[in-house]
N, C-alpha and C positions, 0 to 999 in steps of 0.2 A: 504493500500500500504506500509506504513512504517513498519507495523507488519510483512508483507510478506518479506520485505527486510531484516529485523533483523533475522527472522527465517532462511532465505536462507543463510545469511552471517554466521550464527552460524553453519549450516550444512556444508558449505564449509570449515570453520575453522576446524571443527571436522574431516572432511575427510582428510585434509592435516596432521593433528596431528596423525590420525590413520595410514596413509601411513608411516609416519616417525617412528611410533612405530613398525610397521611391518618390516621396513627396518633395524631398530636396531637389531631385532632378526636375520634377514637374514645376516647382516654383522658379527655378533658374530658366527653364525653357519658356515658361509663360512670360517672364519678365522681358526676355530678349526676343519674344515673338517668333520663336523657332517652330518650324513645322513638326508635326508628329509629337505633340506634347505628351501624349500617353503611349507613343510608340517609339521605335528606334532604340538602338543599342547605346549604352552609356560609354563615354569615351573621356580620355584625359583632356581637359581644356588647353593644356600646354603643348603636348606632343601629338594630340589628336588620335592616338592609338585607341582602338576599341578595347574596352576592358574585358578580360577573361572572366569566366564564372568564378574562379578562385579569388578574383579581386573584388567580388561583389557580395561576399558574405558579411552581413552586418556585424560590426564590432570587431570580429576576429580578423578580417582582412586588414583593417587599419592597424591592429596590434602586430600581426605577423609581418606586415610590410613596413612596420615601424613608422607609420604615418607618412609614407612616401609612395609616389606612383610606381607601379611595378615595372614600368618601362623606362621613363626618363628620370626617375628618382626625385621629381619635384615634390616638395612638402605638401601634404594634405592637412589643412587646418584641424587642430584638435577639436574645434567646434563641432565638426561633423561626427566625431566619435561621441562627444557629449550628448548631442542630439539623439543619436541612436540609443545610447544607454538610457537616457531619461524617458524616451518614448517607449522603449521596451518595459521599463519599470511602470510607466503610467498604465499600460495595458494590464500588466500583471497585478497591480494594486486594485484595479477594477474587478478582476476575477476574484481576488481575495475578499474584497468588500462584500460581494454577493455570495460568499461561501461556495463558490463554484468548484473549488478544488477539494473540498472536504465533505460535501453533501451531494445527494442526488438532486440535480437541478429540476425545479418545477417550471412549468411554462411561464408563469408571471416573472419569475426570476430571470429566465432566459431572455424574455422580451425586454426587460429592463436593462439587462447586460448588453444586448445587441444595440439598444437605443444609445446608451452611453458610449459604447465602443465607436459607433458611427460619429457621434458628436466629438469624441476625442480625436478621431481622424481629421475632422475639420479644424479642431483646435490646433493640431500640429501644423497643418497647412497655413493657417492664419499666423501662428507664432513665427514660423520660418520666414514667410514673405515679409512680414512687418519687421522682423529682426534684421534681415539682410537689406531690405529696400525701403523701410519706413513707409509702407503703404499696405492697405488691406483691400484686395480686389473684391468687387461685388460678387464675382463668380464663386468665391468662397463663403462670404458672409451671408448672402441672400439665401442660398440653398440650406445653409445651417439654420437660419431663422425658421424657414419653412419646416424643416425636420423637427426642430424643437417644438414648434406649435403642434404639428400633427402628432408627434410622439407623446406629448403631454395630454393631448385630447384623448388619444387612444388608450393610453395607460392610466389616465385619470390621476396623474401625479399632483397637479395643481389645477385650480379652477381657471376657466377662461378669463374671469375678472381679475384674478391675481396676476395672470400673464400680462393682461392689458395694462394694469396699473404699474406693475414692475417695469415693463418696457418703456412706458411713457415717462415714468419718474427718472429712470437712469438716462434715457435719451434727452430729457429736458435738462438734466444736470450737465451733460456733456455739451448740449447746445448752448447753454449759458456760457460755458467756458470758451466755446468756439467763437461766440459773438464778442465776448469781452477781450479775448486775445487776438481777434481778427484772424483766426485759423492757425496761430503760431503754437498754441499749447495743445490743441486737440484738432485732429483732422476729420474729414468726412467718414473715413473708415471706422474711426472710433465711435462715431454716432451710431452707425449700424451695428457695431459690436455691442453697444449699450442695449440696443433692441434685442439682440441675441441673448444677452445676459438676463434681461427681464423675462423674455419668453421662455427661457430654460428654467430659471430659478424662482420666478415670482418676485414679489416685493421684498420680503424679509431676507431671504438668502441672497437676492440680488444686491441689496445694500451691503450685506456682509461681504460679498465678493468684492464690491467696490472698495470697502474699507481695507480689506486684506491687500488688494492690489496697490493701493496708495501707500500702505505701510511698507510692503516689499519694495515697491518702486523708489520710495524715499530712502530706504536703507541702501539700496543698490546705487542710487545717484550720489549719495553722500560718500560711499566708498570710492567711487570713480573720481569724485572731486578731490578727496583727500589724497588719492594716489596720483592726481594730476593727469589721469587718463583722458578726461574731458575738461573743457573749460566751462565757465558759468553760463555762457550763452549757447553752448552746444545742445543740439536736439537729440533726445533719446526716445526711441520708439516705445510708446506706452502700451501698445497692444499685447506684447508678450506678458506684461505684468497683469493685465486684465484677464488673459487666458489662464495664468497660474492661479490668480485669485478665484476665478470661476471654478476651475478644476478642484481646488481645495475645498470650496464650498459644497461641491457635489459630494465629495468624500466625507467631509467632517462638519458641514455647515450646521446641521441640527445639534450635534454634540457641542459645538462652540457656542451656539445660541443658548442652549440649556445651561451650560457652564456659566455664561455671563449673567443669565437671569438668576441663577442660584446665588451668585455673588452679591448682586444688588438687592436681593430679597433676604439676605442673611441677617 
């Protein structure tokens, strides 16, 4: 039983890592308007050699090749390895949250898991695109909003009213920042990401996700400023922090809210 759980966990991790590796390619091709966004073999952008299957194994290829191209030895940024590891863990954590590895899955659990796995896939795509290009394409955010609405309606996770209020509240919060900063602090993609957060989480968890995002973003920005990695007027993509805050709220939102309420009612 333990061996089966370990093997299954490894396969889930590798699946998540492989999906992020694929989405890395998709985001770069989408940005540069290359043909065959979902097709075509991967190749080294430096030497243009088509990568071999042994070069495409998530995580392990980077480690075995010591972070270099298998042909021209050009360095491959460690960011790619980190993305694959974190994506693999994000998939594995979802399976653990729904006790999919330790119990016989029931249909409602399976449907919830599939819903959040799909959403997580969109999260990874949005995270990557905004991280590398400081932009959130509608072709990622709009389908994710539709899936969030349909999924919540079918699974009856939150009420339509809660989705509506949550979406409008977070959207309005971002819109106010957009207007006051004349688009410098918040972009149009963040507005649509706010709609996604509200549609997915509702009002309470949506606001919690917003709070977590600003805390993590503030800590990260402070570290970069102290290390002089960025200057005071440098722009940092905020979408990745919103994604992280939303993902953490999916996993632990209810527990965090209950913990906070217990403290103030103590």
